[in-house]
C-alpha positions as CSV (number, residue, x, y, z in Angstrom):
1,M,-17.3,11.2,32.6
2,V,-13.5,10.8,33.4
3,P,-12.0,13.9,34.9
4,V,-9.0,15.1,32.9
5,I,-6.0,15.9,35.2
6,P,-4.4,19.1,34.1
7,G,-1.2,18.4,32.0
8,T,-2.1,14.8,31.4
9,V,-2.9,15.2,27.8
10,R,0.2,17.3,27.2
11,R,2.3,14.7,28.9
12,L,0.8,11.8,26.8
13,R,1.3,13.8,23.6
14,G,4.9,14.4,24.6
15,A,5.4,10.7,25.3
16,A,3.8,9.8,21.9
17,S,6.2,12.1,20.1
18,G,9.5,11.2,22.0
19,R,12.4,9.1,20.8
20,R,11.3,6.0,22.5
21,S,7.9,6.3,20.9
22,A,9.5,6.7,17.5
23,L,11.6,3.7,17.9
24,L,8.5,1.6,19.1
25,L,6.7,2.7,16.0
26,S,9.7,1.9,13.9
27,G,9.8,-1.6,15.4
28,L,6.2,-2.2,14.8
29,L,6.5,-1.1,11.2
30,A,9.6,-3.2,10.7
31,A,8.0,-6.3,12.2
32,A,4.9,-5.9,10.1
33,G,6.9,-5.2,6.9
34,T,9.1,-8.3,7.5
35,L,6.1,-10.5,8.0
36,H,4.8,-9.4,4.5
37,F,7.9,-11.2,3.0
38,V,8.3,-14.1,5.5
39,R,4.7,-15.1,5.6
40,P,2.8,-13.3,2.8
41,E,-0.2,-15.5,2.5
42,P,-2.4,-13.9,5.2
43,F,-1.7,-10.4,3.7
44,D,-2.5,-11.6,0.2
45,A,-6.0,-12.6,1.4
46,L,-6.5,-9.0,2.6
47,V,-5.9,-7.3,-0.7
48,P,-9.2,-6.1,-2.2
49,R,-10.1,-7.9,-5.4
50,A,-10.9,-4.6,-7.1
51,L,-7.2,-3.8,-7.4
52,P,-5.5,-4.7,-10.7
53,G,-2.8,-7.3,-10.7
54,G,-2.1,-10.0,-8.2
55,P,-2.4,-9.8,-4.5
56,R,1.2,-10.7,-3.9
57,L,2.4,-7.5,-5.6
58,Y,0.3,-5.5,-3.1
59,T,1.6,-7.4,-0.2
60,Q,5.2,-6.9,-1.3
61,L,4.7,-3.2,-2.0
62,S,3.0,-2.6,1.4
63,G,5.7,-4.6,3.1
64,A,8.4,-2.6,1.4
65,A,6.6,0.6,2.4
66,E,6.3,-0.4,6.0
67,L,10.2,-1.2,6.0
68,A,10.8,2.2,4.4
69,C,8.7,4.0,7.0
70,A,10.4,2.0,9.7
71,A,13.8,3.2,8.6
72,A,12.6,6.8,8.2
73,V,10.9,6.9,11.6
74,A,14.0,5.4,13.3
75,L,16.4,8.1,12.0
76,P,16.1,11.5,13.6
77,R,16.9,13.3,10.4
78,T,14.0,11.7,8.5
79,R,11.6,11.2,11.4
80,R,9.2,14.0,10.4
81,L,8.8,12.6,6.8
82,G,8.7,9.0,8.1
83,G,5.9,9.9,10.6
84,L,3.9,11.5,7.9
85,A,4.5,8.6,5.5
86,A,3.5,6.1,8.2
87,A,0.3,8.0,8.9
88,G,-0.5,7.9,5.1
89,L,0.3,4.2,5.0
90,F,-1.9,3.4,7.9
91,A,-4.8,5.3,6.1
92,V,-4.1,3.6,2.7
93,V,-4.2,0.0,4.1
94,Y,-7.5,0.6,5.9
95,P,-9.6,-0.9,3.0
96,A,-7.7,-4.2,3.7
97,N,-9.0,-4.2,7.3
98,V,-12.5,-3.5,6.1
99,K,-12.1,-6.5,3.7
100,M,-10.9,-8.6,6.5
101,A,-13.9,-7.7,8.6
102,Y,-16.3,-8.4,5.8
103,D,-14.5,-11.8,4.9
104,W,-14.7,-12.9,8.5
105,R,-18.2,-11.8,9.3
106,R,-19.3,-15.4,9.6
107,A,-16.1,-16.8,11.2
108,S,-15.6,-17.8,14.8
109,P,-16.3,-15.2,17.5
110,A,-12.6,-15.0,18.1
111,R,-11.7,-14.3,14.5
112,R,-14.6,-11.8,14.2
113,A,-13.3,-10.0,17.3
114,V,-9.8,-9.8,15.7
115,A,-11.2,-8.6,12.4
116,Y,-13.6,-6.0,13.9
117,G,-11.1,-4.9,16.5
118,R,-8.6,-3.9,13.8
119,L,-11.1,-1.4,12.4
120,P,-11.0,1.2,15.2
121,L,-7.3,0.5,15.9
122,Q,-6.2,2.3,12.6
123,A,-7.1,5.7,13.9
124,P,-4.8,5.6,16.9
125,L,-2.0,4.3,14.7
126,V,-2.4,7.3,12.3
127,G,-2.4,9.6,15.5
128,W,0.7,8.0,16.8
129,A,2.5,8.4,13.5
130,L,1.4,12.0,13.4
131,A,2.6,12.6,17.0
132,V,6.0,11.1,16.1
133,R,6.1,13.5,13.1
134,R,5.4,16.4,15.3
135,G,8.3,15.4,17.5
136,G,10.5,15.3,14.4
137,A,14.2,15.7,14.7
138,A,13.8,17.2,18.1
139,A,12.8,13.7,19.4
140,R,16.4,12.5,19.4
């Protein structure tokens, strides 16, 4: 068991909700959202077949949502709402990560590692977005 140094958790939470953290999250969302439009094919492949309509629609909608969340998180006045929206978006796109892991279950070990590694990564992303939300407008 790793000993917890008093105040460490509090400092980490503070760092995750500060201005720098919000701008880093905004940059991550903006980069991902942009990729949905610049190179949509890999994202199209992640759209669950059970959804009505074509995959490109969902790729573009999720890309636009990521760009909107990026803008909202970047601006202090909308950061609380943006953090909440980003957390929701990270949760909503989780089925795409599950589909990727399933589709790549017989792929090379490197591709499987990427696909399976994405699954537990979603929870810290949700936590990060919620931490930025808690920082809200105070994290200027």
